[in-house]
C-alpha positions in Angstrom: -65.7 4.1 -9.0 -65.5 7.1 -11.5 -68.6 8.0 -13.4 -68.6 6.9 -17.1 -69.5 9.7 -19.6 -72.6 9.0 -21.6 -72.7 8.5 -25.4 -72.6 11.8 -27.3 -76.1 12.5 -28.5 -76.1 16.3 -28.6 -73.1 17.0 -30.9 -71.4 18.9 -28.1 -69.6 15.9 -26.6 -70.1 14.3 -23.1 -68.8 16.2 -20.0 -65.3 14.9 -20.0 -63.0 15.8 -17.1 -59.3 15.6 -16.6 -58.5 12.1 -15.3 -61.4 10.4 -17.1 -60.7 7.3 -19.2 -62.0 7.6 -22.8 -62.0 5.6 -26.0 -60.9 7.3 -29.1 -62.5 5.4 -32.1 -60.3 7.4 -34.5 -57.1 5.7 -33.2 -58.8 2.6 -31.6 -57.0 3.5 -28.3 -58.1 4.1 -24.7 -56.5 7.0 -22.9 -56.6 9.2 -19.9 -57.8 12.8 -20.5 -55.0 15.2 -19.7 -56.3 18.5 -20.9 -59.5 19.9 -22.6 -59.3 22.8 -24.9 -62.6 24.7 -25.5 -63.7 26.7 -28.5 -66.6 29.1 -28.0 -67.2 27.7 -24.5 -67.6 24.1 -25.6 -65.1 21.2 -25.3 -63.3 20.9 -28.6 -59.9 19.2 -28.5 -58.9 16.7 -25.8 -55.4 15.7 -25.0 -55.0 12.0 -24.0 -52.2 9.7 -22.9 -52.1 6.0 -22.7 -52.9 4.6 -19.2 -49.5 2.8 -19.1 -47.4 5.6 -20.4 -46.4 6.5 -23.9 -46.9 9.4 -26.3 -49.9 11.8 -25.9 -52.3 12.4 -28.8 -55.3 14.6 -29.4 -58.9 13.9 -30.4 -62.0 15.9 -30.9 -64.1 15.9 -27.7 -67.4 14.9 -29.5 -65.8 11.8 -31.0 -64.7 10.2 -27.7 -66.7 7.4 -26.2 -66.9 5.6 -22.9 -64.2 2.8 -23.0 -65.4 -0.6 -23.9 -66.0 -3.1 -21.1 -63.5 -6.0 -20.7 -66.1 -8.4 -22.1 -66.8 -6.4 -25.3 -63.1 -5.6 -25.7 -62.1 -9.3 -25.8 -65.1 -10.9 -27.7 -65.6 -11.2 -31.4 -63.6 -10.4 -34.4 -63.2 -6.7 -35.4 -62.2 -5.1 -38.7 -59.6 -2.4 -38.9 -62.0 0.3 -37.6 -63.0 -1.8 -34.6 -66.4 -2.7 -36.0 -67.7 -6.2 -35.2 -67.7 -8.6 -38.1 -70.1 -11.4 -38.8 -73.1 -10.2 -36.9 
């Protein structure tokens, strides 16, 4: 089982590696890390692709999160930003 990156608490982003699965809250999508571009020795921009194929997109490394679990991904109503409603 691959390790799950921890939540970003340092402002520099978790230690993402190519092949990791990551959740991009900016697009509300889960993707597989394809490439990591660094700026000043720190992860900056990450290229992702959907797990089942499709168009790649980019995200800032520090915004990515561990993907939601199946239970949290299917439970509750969410607004357009993916935030839980009614709690």
